[in-house]
Every structure is written in structure tokens, then in C-alpha cells.
C-alpha positions in Angstrom: 3.9 -33.7 2.1 2.8 -31.2 4.8 0.7 -28.0 4.5 3.7 -25.9 4.6 4.9 -27.7 1.3 1.8 -26.4 -0.6 2.4 -23.5 -3.0 0.9 -20.3 -1.5 0.0 -19.0 -5.0 -2.9 -21.6 -5.3 -4.5 -20.7 -2.1 -3.8 -17.0 -1.7 -6.2 -14.5 -3.1 -5.2 -12.5 -6.1 -5.1 -8.7 -5.6 -4.9 -6.0 -8.3 -2.9 -3.0 -7.2 -4.6 0.3 -7.3 -3.2 3.8 -7.4 -4.8 5.7 -4.6 -3.9 9.3 -5.0 -5.2 11.8 -2.5 -7.6 14.2 -4.5 -7.5 18.1 -4.3 -10.6 19.9 -3.1 -11.1 20.7 -6.8 -10.9 17.2 -7.9 -13.3 16.1 -5.2 -15.7 18.7 -6.0 -15.5 17.9 -9.8 -16.2 14.3 -9.0 -19.3 15.1 -6.8 -20.7 17.4 -9.4 -20.2 14.8 -12.1 -22.1 12.3 -10.0 -25.0 14.8 -9.8 -24.8 14.9 -5.9 -25.1 17.7 -3.4 -22.4 18.0 -0.7 -24.9 16.7 1.8 -25.8 13.7 -0.6 -22.1 13.0 -1.1 -21.4 13.1 2.6 -24.2 10.7 3.4 -23.2 8.3 0.8 -19.7 8.1 2.4 -20.9 8.1 6.0 -19.9 11.6 6.9 -21.8 13.2 9.7 -24.7 15.8 8.7 -25.8 19.0 10.4 -28.6 21.3 10.1 -27.4 24.5 8.5 -28.2 28.0 9.5 -31.0 28.3 6.8 -32.6 24.9 7.9 -31.1 22.9 5.3 -28.9 19.9 5.8 -25.1 20.3 5.3 -21.8 18.5 5.9 -19.1 20.6 7.4 -16.6 17.8 6.9 -17.4 17.5 3.2 -17.2 21.3 2.9 -13.8 21.2 4.5 -12.7 18.4 2.2 -13.6 20.3 -1.0 -12.1 23.6 0.3 -8.9 24.7 -1.3 -7.8 26.5 1.9 -8.4 23.8 4.5 -5.5 21.4 5.1 -7.8 18.4 5.4 -7.8 16.1 2.4 -9.8 12.9 1.7 -7.7 9.8 1.8 -7.0 8.1 -1.6 -8.7 4.9 -0.7 -11.9 6.8 0.4 -11.8 8.7 -2.8 -11.4 5.5 -4.8 -14.5 4.1 -3.0 -16.4 7.3 -3.8 -15.5 7.0 -7.5 -16.6 3.3 -7.5 -19.8 4.0 -5.7 -20.7 6.8 -8.3 -19.5 4.8 -11.2 -16.6 7.2 -12.1 -13.6 5.0 -11.3 -11.3 5.0 -14.3 -10.3 1.4 -14.2 -12.8 -0.5 -12.1 -16.5 -1.0 -12.0 -18.5 -2.0 -8.9 -20.9 -4.6 -9.6 -23.4 -6.5 -7.3 -22.7 -10.1 -6.7 -24.6 -12.6 -8.8 -26.3 -13.8 -5.5 -27.4 -10.4 -4.6 -24.9 -10.2 -1.8 -26.6 -12.7 0.5 -23.5 -15.0 0.8 -25.0 -17.8 -1.3 -22.8 -17.4 -4.4 -22.4 -20.5 -6.3 -18.6 -20.5 -5.7 -19.4 -20.4 -1.9 -21.8 -23.3 -2.2 -19.3 -25.4 -4.2 -15.8 -24.6 -2.9 -12.9 -26.2 -4.6 -11.7 -29.4 -3.0 -9.1 -29.0 -0.3 -5.7 -30.0 -1.2 -4.7 -33.4 -0.2 -2.1 -33.5 2.5 
């Protein structure tokens, strides 16, 4: 038996398909407000640039454009899904911290399953 004879299903990771619709500006604003975030806080969470506003406050022109109903720019569906996960609003999935705290010492990583015999 060679490695190419091994079934792929046993070694390939399992993926759950997700719908990733592009949100309208109103949907994005509703999600941000539901999370209790300002535009600047939401932009910072998602890594968008911040600028100093005309009145001295911090703002994100990018986030403002994404929420605008007149701007043609839209947030990509995958980015919106991440925003929903980060703010605990995703309708189907919950983002949880790894049991090891994210330091890469998960018990499964320390004790990987045995390699298939060839």
C-alpha cells in the first residue's frame, strides 16, 4: 500500500460551509449598534485605519463609507462574518478561545494521532 492508496477523508480537515452574504450599509450599522460599538471602535476591531476628525475625535472614513447607503463600497461577506463572530452575533457559530489559551499546546497537538502505516 502506498500513501496515494490512503483514503483522503481520514486525513483531510472537515469544513463546514458558511453563507457569506455581503451586508448592506444598514445591516452593518445595525450589527455595530447591537454590539455597542462606535464606528471608530468597530473599525479598530476589524483593522481599518482611523483618522483624527475635524472636531478632534477619532473616526474611520472607511467604516463610514461601508455603512453609507450612497457609497458603492460594501464590506465583503467573509469580513462581515468575522465581525459577527468577534462581537458574538453570528447566527450559527460561536467563537471560543482554545482550551490551551491559544498558545499552541493543545492536548491534541501534544498527542497527535498515529501516522497511518504505509
